[in-house]
The first five atom37 places (N, CA, C, CB, O) and aatype in JSON, in Angstrom:
{
  "aatype": [12, 15, 3, 15, 10, 0, 11, 0, 10, 1, 13, 9, 11, 6, 10, 5, 11, 10, 3, 14, 15, 10, 16, 9, 0, 4, 0, 8, 16, 10, 10, 10, 0, 0, 11, 8, 6, 7, 1, 16, 9, 15, 18, 9, 19, 11, 5, 15, 15, 19, 15, 11, 15, 16, 19, 4, 1, 18, 9, 5, 3, 10, 7, 6, 16, 1, 19, 10, 11, 1, 19, 7, 7, 11, 7, 14, 0, 0, 7, 14, 7, 10, 10, 9, 16, 1, 3, 5, 10, 6, 3, 1, 1, 6, 11, 6, 19, 13, 10, 16, 0, 1, 7, 1, 0, 10, 12, 0, 0, 9, 6, 6, 9, 12, 7, 1, 14],
  "atom_mask": [
    [1, 1, 1, 1, 1],
    [1, 1, 1, 1, 1],
    [1, 1, 1, 1, 1],
    [1, 1, 1, 1, 1],
    [1, 1, 1, 1, 1],
    [1, 1, 1, 1, 1],
    [1, 1, 1, 1, 1],
    [1, 1, 1, 1, 1],
    [1, 1, 1, 1, 1],
    [1, 1, 1, 1, 1],
    [1, 1, 1, 1, 1],
    [1, 1, 1, 1, 1],
    [1, 1, 1, 1, 1],
    [1, 1, 1, 1, 1],
    [1, 1, 1, 1, 1],
    [1, 1, 1, 1, 1],
    [1, 1, 1, 1, 1],
    [1, 1, 1, 1, 1],
    [1, 1, 1, 1, 1],
    [1, 1, 1, 1, 1],
    [1, 1, 1, 1, 1],
    [1, 1, 1, 1, 1],
    [1, 1, 1, 1, 1],
    [1, 1, 1, 1, 1],
    [1, 1, 1, 1, 1],
    [1, 1, 1, 1, 1],
    [1, 1, 1, 1, 1],
    [1, 1, 1, 1, 1],
    [1, 1, 1, 1, 1],
    [1, 1, 1, 1, 1],
    [1, 1, 1, 1, 1],
    [1, 1, 1, 1, 1],
    [1, 1, 1, 1, 1],
    [1, 1, 1, 1, 1],
    [1, 1, 1, 1, 1],
    [1, 1, 1, 1, 1],
    [1, 1, 1, 1, 1],
    [1, 1, 1, 0, 1],
    [1, 1, 1, 1, 1],
    [1, 1, 1, 1, 1],
    [1, 1, 1, 1, 1],
    [1, 1, 1, 1, 1],
    [1, 1, 1, 1, 1],
    [1, 1, 1, 1, 1],
    [1, 1, 1, 1, 1],
    [1, 1, 1, 1, 1],
    [1, 1, 1, 1, 1],
    [1, 1, 1, 1, 1],
    [1, 1, 1, 1, 1],
    [1, 1, 1, 1, 1],
    [1, 1, 1, 1, 1],
    [1, 1, 1, 1, 1],
    [1, 1, 1, 1, 1],
    [1, 1, 1, 1, 1],
    [1, 1, 1, 1, 1],
    [1, 1, 1, 1, 1],
    [1, 1, 1, 1, 1],
    [1, 1, 1, 1, 1],
    [1, 1, 1, 1, 1],
    [1, 1, 1, 1, 1],
    [1, 1, 1, 1, 1],
    [1, 1, 1, 1, 1],
    [1, 1, 1, 0, 1],
    [1, 1, 1, 1, 1],
    [1, 1, 1, 1, 1],
    [1, 1, 1, 1, 1],
    [1, 1, 1, 1, 1],
    [1, 1, 1, 1, 1],
    [1, 1, 1, 1, 1],
    [1, 1, 1, 1, 1],
    [1, 1, 1, 1, 1],
    [1, 1, 1, 0, 1],
    [1, 1, 1, 0, 1],
    [1, 1, 1, 1, 1],
    [1, 1, 1, 0, 1],
    [1, 1, 1, 1, 1],
    [1, 1, 1, 1, 1],
    [1, 1, 1, 1, 1],
    [1, 1, 1, 0, 1],
    [1, 1, 1, 1, 1],
    [1, 1, 1, 0, 1],
    [1, 1, 1, 1, 1],
    [1, 1, 1, 1, 1],
    [1, 1, 1, 1, 1],
    [1, 1, 1, 1, 1],
    [1, 1, 1, 1, 1],
    [1, 1, 1, 1, 1],
    [1, 1, 1, 1, 1],
    [1, 1, 1, 1, 1],
    [1, 1, 1, 1, 1],
    [1, 1, 1, 1, 1],
    [1, 1, 1, 1, 1],
    [1, 1, 1, 1, 1],
    [1, 1, 1, 1, 1],
    [1, 1, 1, 1, 1],
    [1, 1, 1, 1, 1],
    [1, 1, 1, 1, 1],
    [1, 1, 1, 1, 1],
    [1, 1, 1, 1, 1],
    [1, 1, 1, 1, 1],
    [1, 1, 1, 1, 1],
    [1, 1, 1, 1, 1],
    [1, 1, 1, 0, 1],
    [1, 1, 1, 1, 1],
    [1, 1, 1, 1, 1],
    [1, 1, 1, 1, 1],
    [1, 1, 1, 1, 1],
    [1, 1, 1, 1, 1],
    [1, 1, 1, 1, 1],
    [1, 1, 1, 1, 1],
    [1, 1, 1, 1, 1],
    [1, 1, 1, 1, 1],
    [1, 1, 1, 1, 1],
    [1, 1, 1, 1, 1],
    [1, 1, 1, 0, 1],
    [1, 1, 1, 1, 1],
    [1, 1, 1, 1, 1]
  ],
  "atom_positions": [
    [[-16.17, -64.4, -103.68], [-16.62, -64.05, -102.34], [-15.72, -64.75, -101.33], [-18.12, -64.44, -102.13], [-15.39, -65.93, -101.49]],
    [[-15.33, -64.02, -100.31], [-14.46, -64.6, -99.3], [-15.21, -65.63, -98.46], [-13.88, -63.5, -98.39], [-16.44, -65.65, -98.41]],
    [[-14.42, -66.47, -97.81], [-14.97, -67.5, -96.92], [-15.79, -66.88, -95.8], [-13.84, -68.35, -96.32], [-16.86, -67.39, -95.45]],
    [[-15.31, -65.78, -95.25], [-16.0, -65.12, -94.14], [-17.37, -64.59, -94.57], [-15.15, -63.97, -93.59], [-18.35, -64.71, -93.83]],
    [[-17.44, -64.01, -95.76], [-18.72, -63.51, -96.26], [-19.68, -64.66, -96.53], [-18.53, -62.69, -97.53], [-20.88, -64.54, -96.25]],
    [[-19.18, -65.75, -97.05], [-20.03, -66.92, -97.31], [-20.6, -67.45, -95.99], [-19.23, -68.03, -98.04], [-21.77, -67.83, -95.92]],
    [[-19.78, -67.49, -94.94], [-20.24, -67.93, -93.63], [-21.31, -66.99, -93.08], [-19.06, -68.02, -92.64], [-22.33, -67.43, -92.54]],
    [[-21.08, -65.7, -93.23], [-22.06, -64.71, -92.76], [-23.39, -64.89, -93.48], [-21.52, -63.27, -92.97], [-24.45, -64.82, -92.85]],
    [[-23.35, -65.12, -94.77], [-24.59, -65.33, -95.53], [-25.3, -66.61, -95.1], [-24.29, -65.39, -97.03], [-26.53, -66.62, -94.99]],
    [[-24.56, -67.68, -94.85], [-25.18, -68.93, -94.38], [-25.81, -68.72, -93.0], [-24.13, -70.07, -94.31], [-26.89, -69.24, -92.72]],
    [[-25.14, -67.94, -92.16], [-25.66, -67.62, -90.84], [-27.0, -66.89, -90.95], [-24.65, -66.78, -90.04], [-27.97, -67.23, -90.28]],
    [[-27.04, -65.88, -91.81], [-28.28, -65.11, -92.0], [-29.38, -65.99, -92.58], [-28.02, -63.9, -92.94], [-30.53, -65.88, -92.16]],
    [[-29.06, -66.85, -93.52], [-30.06, -67.76, -94.1], [-30.63, -68.69, -93.03], [-29.43, -68.59, -95.24], [-31.83, -68.97, -93.03]],
    [[-29.79, -69.16, -92.13], [-30.25, -70.04, -91.05], [-31.24, -69.3, -90.15], [-29.04, -70.56, -90.2], [-32.26, -69.86, -89.75]],
    [[-30.95, -68.04, -89.84], [-31.86, -67.24, -89.03], [-33.16, -66.95, -89.79], [-31.18, -65.94, -88.61], [-34.23, -66.96, -89.19]],
    [[-33.06, -66.68, -91.09], [-34.26, -66.39, -91.88], [-35.17, -67.61, -91.99], [-33.86, -65.92, -93.27], [-36.39, -67.47, -92.08]],
    [[-34.6, -68.8, -91.97], [-35.43, -70.02, -91.97], [-36.3, -70.05, -90.73], [-34.54, -71.31, -92.03], [-37.47, -70.44, -90.78]],
    [[-35.73, -69.62, -89.64], [-36.45, -69.59, -88.37], [-37.55, -68.54, -88.39], [-35.48, -69.32, -87.23], [-38.69, -68.83, -88.03]],
    [[-37.2, -67.34, -88.81], [-38.15, -66.24, -88.82], [-37.65, -65.16, -89.78], [-38.37, -65.66, -87.39], [-36.68, -64.47, -89.46]],
    [[-38.3, -65.0, -90.94], [-37.83, -64.02, -91.92], [-37.85, -62.58, -91.41], [-38.68, -64.1, -93.15], [-37.15, -61.73, -91.96]],
    [[-38.62, -62.29, -90.37], [-38.69, -60.92, -89.86], [-37.69, -60.66, -88.73], [-40.1, -60.63, -89.37], [-37.68, -59.56, -88.17]],
    [[-36.87, -61.62, -88.38], [-35.9, -61.47, -87.3], [-34.86, -60.41, -87.67], [-35.21, -62.82, -86.98], [-34.19, -60.53, -88.69]],
    [[-34.74, -59.4, -86.85], [-33.8, -58.31, -87.14], [-32.4, -58.68, -86.67], [-34.25, -56.99, -86.46], [-32.22, -59.6, -85.88]],
    [[-31.42, -57.96, -87.19], [-30.03, -58.17, -86.77], [-29.88, -57.87, -85.28], [-29.06, -57.28, -87.6], [-29.17, -58.59, -84.57]],
    [[-30.53, -56.83, -84.79], [-30.45, -56.47, -83.36], [-31.04, -57.58, -82.49], [-31.18, -55.14, -83.09], [-30.5, -57.88, -81.42]],
    [[-32.12, -58.18, -82.92], [-32.73, -59.28, -82.18], [-31.8, -60.5, -82.21], [-34.13, -59.64, -82.76], [-31.62, -61.18, -81.2]],
    [[-31.21, -60.77, -83.37], [-30.26, -61.88, -83.5], [-29.04, -61.64, -82.6], [-29.82, -62.05, -84.98], [-28.51, -62.58, -82.02]],
    [[-28.62, -60.38, -82.49], [-27.5, -60.04, -81.61], [-27.85, -60.38, -80.16], [-27.15, -58.53, -81.74], [-27.02, -60.93, -79.44]],
    [[-29.05, -60.06, -79.74], [-29.5, -60.39, -78.38], [-29.51, -61.9, -78.17], [-30.89, -59.8, -78.11], [-29.12, -62.39, -77.12]],
    [[-29.97, -62.64, -79.18], [-29.99, -64.11, -79.1], [-28.57, -64.64, -78.92], [-30.64, -64.72, -80.37], [-28.34, -65.51, -78.08]],
    [[-27.63, -64.14, -79.68], [-26.24, -64.6, -79.58], [-25.64, -64.25, -78.22], [-25.39, -63.99, -80.7], [-24.9, -65.05, -77.63]],
    [[-25.95, -63.06, -77.71], [-25.47, -62.68, -76.37], [-26.06, -63.59, -75.3], [-25.82, -61.22, -76.07], [-25.36, -64.01, -74.38]],
    [[-27.35, -63.9, -75.43], [-28.01, -64.79, -74.45], [-27.39, -66.18, -74.51], [-29.54, -64.86, -74.72], [-27.23, -66.83, -73.47]],
    [[-27.06, -66.65, -75.71], [-26.43, -67.96, -75.85], [-25.02, -67.97, -75.26], [-26.4, -68.38, -77.33], [-24.63, -68.91, -74.57]],
    [[-24.26, -66.92, -75.55], [-22.89, -66.83, -75.04], [-22.86, -66.73, -73.53], [-22.18, -65.64, -75.66], [-21.96, -67.28, -72.88]],
    [[-23.83, -66.01, -72.95], [-23.87, -65.78, -71.51], [-25.07, -66.49, -70.88], [-23.92, -64.26, -71.21], [-25.74, -65.93, -70.01]],
    [[-25.32, -67.7, -71.32], [-26.49, -68.44, -70.84], [-26.48, -68.56, -69.31], [-26.53, -69.84, -71.47], [-25.45, -68.82, -68.69]],
    [[-27.66, -68.36, -68.73], [-27.81, -68.44, -67.28], [-27.55, -67.12, -66.58], [0.0, 0.0, 0.0], [-27.77, -67.01, -65.37]],
    [[-27.08, -66.12, -67.32], [-26.86, -64.8, -66.74], [-28.17, -64.02, -66.72], [-25.78, -64.02, -67.53], [-29.14, -64.42, -67.36]],
    [[-28.18, -62.93, -66.0], [-29.4, -62.13, -65.88], [-29.6, -61.24, -67.1], [-29.35, -61.28, -64.61], [-28.68, -60.98, -67.87]],
    [[-30.84, -60.77, -67.24], [-31.14, -59.83, -68.31], [-30.28, -58.58, -68.16], [-32.65, -59.46, -68.31], [-29.8, -58.04, -69.15]],
    [[-30.09, -58.11, -66.94], [-29.25, -56.93, -66.7], [-27.82, -57.14, -67.21], [-29.23, -56.58, -65.21], [-27.22, -56.23, -67.77]],
    [[-27.29, -58.33, -67.01], [-25.95, -58.64, -67.49], [-25.91, -58.58, -69.02], [-25.49, -60.04, -66.99], [-24.98, -58.02, -69.6]],
    [[-26.93, -59.16, -69.67], [-26.99, -59.16, -71.14], [-27.12, -57.72, -71.65], [-28.19, -60.02, -71.64], [-26.53, -57.37, -72.68]],
    [[-27.89, -56.9, -70.95], [-28.02, -55.49, -71.33], [-26.66, -54.81, -71.32], [-29.0, -54.74, -70.39], [-26.34, -54.04, -72.22]],
    [[-25.83, -55.1, -70.29], [-24.5, -54.49, -70.2], [-23.61, -54.9, -71.36], [-23.84, -54.87, -68.88], [-22.72, -54.15, -71.76]],
    [[-23.83, -56.09, -71.91], [-23.04, -56.57, -73.04], [-23.54, -56.03, -74.37], [-23.04, -58.09, -73.07], [-22.85, -56.11, -75.39]],
    [[-24.75, -55.49, -74.35], [-25.42, -55.03, -75.56], [-25.27, -53.52, -75.74], [-26.89, -55.4, -75.53], [-24.8, -52.81, -74.84]],
    [[-25.68, -53.06, -76.91], [-25.63, -51.62, -77.18], [-27.03, -51.02, -77.25], [-24.88, -51.35, -78.48], [-27.22, -49.91, -77.77]],
    [[-28.02, -51.74, -76.73], [-29.4, -51.24, -76.75], [-29.95, -51.17, -75.33], [-30.3, -52.14, -77.63], [-29.34, -51.67, -74.39]],
    [[-31.1, -50.54, -75.19], [-31.7, -50.31, -73.87], [-32.23, -51.61, -73.24], [-32.83, -49.3, -73.98], [-32.44, -52.61, -73.92]],
    [[-32.43, -51.55, -71.93], [-32.96, -52.71, -71.21], [-34.34, -53.07, -71.73], [-33.02, -52.42, -69.7], [-34.65, -54.26, -71.87]],
    [[-35.18, -52.08, -72.02], [-36.53, -52.4, -72.5], [-36.48, -53.11, -73.85], [-37.38, -51.11, -72.61], [-37.29, -54.0, -74.13]],
    [[-35.53, -52.71, -74.7], [-35.39, -53.36, -76.01], [-34.9, -54.79, -75.84], [-34.42, -52.56, -76.91], [-35.44, -55.7, -76.47]],
    [[-33.9, -55.01, -75.01], [-33.38, -56.36, -74.76], [-34.49, -57.24, -74.18], [-32.16, -56.32, -73.8], [-34.65, -58.39, -74.59]],
    [[-35.25, -56.7, -73.23], [-36.36, -57.47, -72.63], [-37.39, -57.86, -73.69], [-37.04, -56.66, -71.51], [-37.89, -58.99, -73.7]],
    [[-37.7, -56.93, -74.58], [-38.67, -57.22, -75.64], [-38.12, -58.3, -76.58], [-38.99, -55.94, -76.44], [-38.85, -59.23, -76.95]],
    [[-36.85, -58.2, -76.97], [-36.25, -59.21, -77.84], [-36.25, -60.57, -77.17], [-34.82, -58.81, -78.23], [-36.56, -61.58, -77.81]],
    [[-35.89, -60.62, -75.89], [-35.87, -61.9, -75.18], [-37.26, -62.5, -75.14], [-35.33, -61.72, -73.74], [-37.42, -63.71, -75.34]],
    [[-38.27, -61.68, -74.88], [-39.64, -62.19, -74.89], [-40.04, -62.65, -76.29], [-40.61, -61.12, -74.38], [-40.66, -63.7, -76.44]],
    [[-39.69, -61.87, -77.31], [-40.03, -62.23, -78.69], [-39.35, -63.53, -79.12], [-39.63, -61.11, -79.63], [-39.89, -64.26, -79.95]],
    [[-38.19, -63.83, -78.56], [-37.47, -65.07, -78.88], [-37.95, -66.25, -78.05], [-35.98, -64.87, -78.68], [-37.48, -67.37, -78.23]],
    [[-38.89, -66.0, -77.15], [-39.47, -67.06, -76.34], [-40.68, -67.7, -77.02], [0.0, 0.0, 0.0], [-40.77, -67.74, -78.24]],
    [[-41.59, -68.19, -76.22], [-42.78, -68.88, -76.75], [-43.83, -67.92, -77.31], [-43.4, -69.72, -75.67], [-44.54, -68.27, -78.25]],
    [[-43.92, -66.73, -76.75], [-44.9, -65.76, -77.24], [-44.24, -64.42, -77.47], [-46.08, -65.61, -76.26], [-43.32, -64.04, -76.75]],
    [[-44.69, -63.7, -78.47], [-44.13, -62.4, -78.81], [-44.84, -61.29, -78.05], [-44.22, -62.16, -80.32], [-45.97, -61.46, -77.59]],
    [[-44.17, -60.17, -77.94], [-44.75, -59.0, -77.29], [-45.9, -58.47, -78.13], [-43.68, -57.9, -77.07], [-46.97, -58.14, -77.61]],
    [[-45.67, -58.38, -79.43], [-46.69, -57.84, -80.31], [-47.79, -58.86, -80.57], [-46.07, -57.4, -81.64], [-47.54, -60.06, -80.62]],
    [[-49.0, -58.36, -80.72], [-50.12, -59.26, -81.0], [-50.17, -59.6, -82.48], [-51.44, -58.62, -80.56], [-49.6, -58.91, -83.31]],
    [[-50.87, -60.69, -82.78], [-51.04, -61.1, -84.17], [-51.77, -60.02, -84.94], [-51.8, -62.43, -84.27], [-52.65, -59.34, -84.4]],
    [[-51.41, -59.85, -86.18], [-52.09, -58.89, -87.03], [-53.51, -59.39, -87.27], [-51.33, -58.68, -88.39], [-53.71, -60.51, -87.74]],
    [[-54.49, -58.56, -86.93], [-55.89, -58.91, -87.13], [-56.41, -59.96, -86.17], [0.0, 0.0, 0.0], [-57.57, -60.36, -86.28]],
    [[-55.62, -60.41, -85.23], [-56.06, -61.44, -84.3], [-56.04, -60.96, -82.88], [0.0, 0.0, 0.0], [-55.6, -59.84, -82.59]],
    [[-56.51, -61.79, -82.0], [-56.49, -61.46, -80.58], [-55.42, -62.28, -79.89], [-57.88, -61.71, -79.93], [-55.15, -63.42, -80.27]],
    [[-54.83, -61.7, -78.91], [-53.82, -62.39, -78.14], [-52.45, -62.31, -78.78], [0.0, 0.0, 0.0], [-52.32, -61.88, -79.93]],
    [[-51.44, -62.73, -78.04], [-50.07, -62.65, -78.55], [-49.81, -63.68, -79.64], [-49.08, -62.83, -77.42], [-50.43, -64.74, -79.69]],
    [[-48.86, -63.35, -80.52], [-48.45, -64.27, -81.57], [-47.46, -65.28, -81.0], [-47.82, -63.49, -82.77], [-46.77, -65.0, -80.01]],
    [[-47.39, -66.43, -81.62], [-46.43, -67.45, -81.19], [-45.02, -67.0, -81.54], [-46.75, -68.81, -81.85], [-44.79, -66.42, -82.6]],
    [[-44.09, -67.28, -80.66], [-42.68, -66.97, -80.9], [-41.93, -68.22, -81.32], [0.0, 0.0, 0.0], [-42.51, -69.31, -81.37]],
    [[-40.64, -68.08, -81.63], [-39.86, -69.23, -82.1], [-39.46, -70.21, -80.99], [-38.63, -68.74, -82.78], [-39.02, -71.32, -81.29]],
    [[-39.61, -69.81, -79.73], [-39.31, -70.73, -78.63], [-37.83, -71.03, -78.47], [0.0, 0.0, 0.0], [-37.45, -72.18, -78.23]],
    [[-36.98, -70.02, -78.61], [-35.53, -70.22, -78.5], [-34.98, -69.93, -77.11], [-34.82, -69.36, -79.5], [-33.98, -70.51, -76.7]],
    [[-35.65, -69.03, -76.38], [-35.18, -68.62, -75.05], [-36.28, -68.8, -74.02], [-34.72, -67.16, -75.08], [-37.47, -68.78, -74.33]],
    [[-35.85, -68.97, -72.79], [-36.77, -69.03, -71.65], [-36.11, -68.25, -70.52], [-37.08, -70.53, -71.22], [-34.89, -68.21, -70.4]],
    [[-36.94, -67.62, -69.69], [-36.41, -66.9, -68.53], [-36.92, -67.54, -67.25], [-36.8, -65.39, -68.58], [-38.01, -68.12, -67.22]],
    [[-36.11, -67.43, -66.21], [-36.49, -67.93, -64.88], [-36.13, -66.87, -63.86], [-35.78, -69.29, -64.55], [-35.15, -66.14, -64.02]],
    [[-36.93, -66.79, -62.8], [-36.61, -65.87, -61.71], [-35.28, -66.27, -61.09], [-37.73, -65.87, -60.64], [-35.0, -67.45, -60.9]],
    [[-34.47, -65.28, -60.79], [-33.2, -65.52, -60.1], [-33.52, -65.85, -58.65], [-32.24, -64.29, -60.21], [-34.36, -65.2, -58.03]],
    [[-32.85, -66.84, -58.1], [-33.13, -67.27, -56.72], [-32.8, -66.19, -55.7], [-32.35, -68.53, -56.4], [-33.55, -66.0, -54.74]],
    [[-31.68, -65.46, -55.9], [-31.26, -64.46, -54.93], [-32.09, -63.18, -55.0], [-29.8, -64.12, -55.14], [-32.28, -62.5, -53.99]],
    [[-32.59, -62.86, -56.18], [-33.34, -61.62, -56.37], [-34.44, -61.89, -57.39], [-32.41, -60.46, -56.85], [-34.19, -61.88, -58.59]],
    [[-35.65, -62.14, -56.91], [-36.75, -62.55, -57.8], [-37.18, -61.44, -58.77], [-37.93, -62.98, -56.96], [-37.98, -61.69, -59.68]],
    [[-36.66, -60.23, -58.57], [-36.95, -59.16, -59.53], [-36.15, -59.34, -60.81], [-36.66, -57.78, -58.91], [-36.52, -58.82, -61.86]],
    [[-35.05, -60.07, -60.71], [-34.18, -60.33, -61.87], [-34.55, -61.66, -62.5], [-32.68, -60.31, -61.45], [-35.0, -62.58, -61.82]],
    [[-34.34, -61.75, -63.8], [-34.59, -62.99, -64.53], [-33.3, -63.47, -65.17], [-35.69, -62.8, -65.59], [-32.5, -62.67, -65.67]],
    [[-33.1, -64.78, -65.15], [-31.98, -65.4, -65.82], [-32.47, -65.93, -67.17], [-31.35, -66.54, -64.95], [-33.62, -66.35, -67.29]],
    [[-31.6, -65.92, -68.16], [-31.98, -66.29, -69.52], [-31.27, -67.58, -69.92], [-31.64, -65.14, -70.52], [-30.06, -67.73, -69.73]],
    [[-32.05, -68.51, -70.48], [-31.52, -69.81, -70.91], [-32.02, -70.14, -72.32], [-31.94, -70.92, -69.91], [-33.08, -69.69, -72.74]],
    [[-31.23, -70.93, -73.03], [-31.66, -71.46, -74.32], [-32.6, -72.63, -74.08], [-30.44, -71.89, -75.18], [-32.43, -73.39, -73.13]],
    [[-33.58, -72.78, -74.94], [-34.42, -73.97, -74.94], [-33.71, -75.03, -75.78], [-35.88, -73.66, -75.5], [-32.64, -74.77, -76.34]],
    [[-34.28, -76.21, -75.88], [-33.71, -77.26, -76.73], [-33.64, -76.77, -78.18], [-34.56, -78.56, -76.65], [-32.66, -77.02, -78.88]],
    [[-34.67, -76.08, -78.61], [-34.68, -75.53, -79.98], [-33.59, -74.46, -80.15], [-36.07, -74.93, -80.31], [-32.94, -74.39, -81.19]],
    [[-33.39, -73.65, -79.13], [-32.34, -72.64, -79.16], [-30.96, -73.27, -79.21], [0.0, 0.0, 0.0], [-30.08, -72.79, -79.93]],
    [[-30.75, -74.37, -78.46], [-29.48, -75.07, -78.49], [-29.21, -75.68, -79.87], [-29.46, -76.18, -77.42], [-28.08, -75.65, -80.36]],
    [[-30.27, -76.22, -80.49], [-30.11, -76.8, -81.82], [-29.72, -75.72, -82.84], [-31.42, -77.49, -82.26], [-28.87, -75.95, -83.69]],
    [[-30.35, -74.55, -82.74], [-30.01, -73.45, -83.65], [-28.57, -73.0, -83.43], [-30.98, -72.26, -83.44], [-27.85, -72.77, -84.4]],
    [[-28.15, -72.88, -82.17], [-26.78, -72.46, -81.89], [-25.78, -73.5, -82.4], [-26.58, -72.23, -80.39], [-24.71, -73.14, -82.89]],
    [[-26.11, -74.78, -82.3], [-25.24, -75.83, -82.83], [-25.12, -75.71, -84.35], [-25.77, -77.24, -82.45], [-24.03, -75.87, -84.91]],
    [[-26.24, -75.42, -85.02], [-26.22, -75.24, -86.48], [-25.37, -74.03, -86.85], [-27.65, -75.08, -87.03], [-24.61, -74.08, -87.82]],
    [[-25.49, -72.95, -86.09], [-24.72, -71.74, -86.37], [-23.22, -72.01, -86.12], [-25.21, -70.57, -85.49], [-22.38, -71.57, -86.91]],
    [[-22.91, -72.71, -85.05], [-21.5, -73.03, -84.78], [-20.93, -73.91, -85.89], [-21.35, -73.74, -83.4], [-19.77, -73.75, -86.27]],
    [[-21.73, -74.82, -86.41], [-21.28, -75.66, -87.52], [-21.01, -74.81, -88.75], [-22.33, -76.74, -87.83], [-19.99, -74.98, -89.42]],
    [[-21.92, -73.9, -89.05], [-21.75, -73.0, -90.2], [-20.46, -72.19, -90.04], [-22.96, -72.05, -90.35], [-19.68, -72.08, -90.99]],
    [[-20.25, -71.64, -88.86], [-19.09, -70.79, -88.64], [-17.79, -71.59, -88.63], [-19.24, -70.03, -87.34], [-16.72, -71.03, -88.88]],
    [[-17.87, -72.88, -88.35], [-16.67, -73.72, -88.33], [-16.3, -74.26, -89.7], [0.0, 0.0, 0.0], [-15.16, -74.68, -89.91]],
    [[-17.24, -74.24, -90.63], [-16.98, -74.74, -92.0], [-16.18, -73.74, -92.8], [-18.3, -75.04, -92.73], [-16.31, -72.53, -92.6]],
    [[-15.33, -74.24, -93.7], [-14.62, -73.31, -94.61], [-15.56, -72.77, -95.68], [-13.42, -74.01, -95.27], [-15.13, -71.97, -96.52]]
  ]
}
């Protein structure tokens, strides 16, 4: 197996530790949010290949609470707490996206994996 494939597998394993149900598309949104931290959701949508509603749902799911409710329970399910949004000062209709401390730790682990041979 090539070095690149081994890195890709380690990357996926790191994400699965966090949440086994995390999709590749959701992980893509997380990586875009990390790369463009502090940018608006609209900016992240422009960098993505999915709709604004999908990106918004992924960002919320990567926050403290998920969009979908718990199976058989009431109220929203807990999320992994990797992202947080804040109202943009110039336009309160827009939200800026930031990594939480947990999100920064995950990105550091991923960068370490990708930097290893």
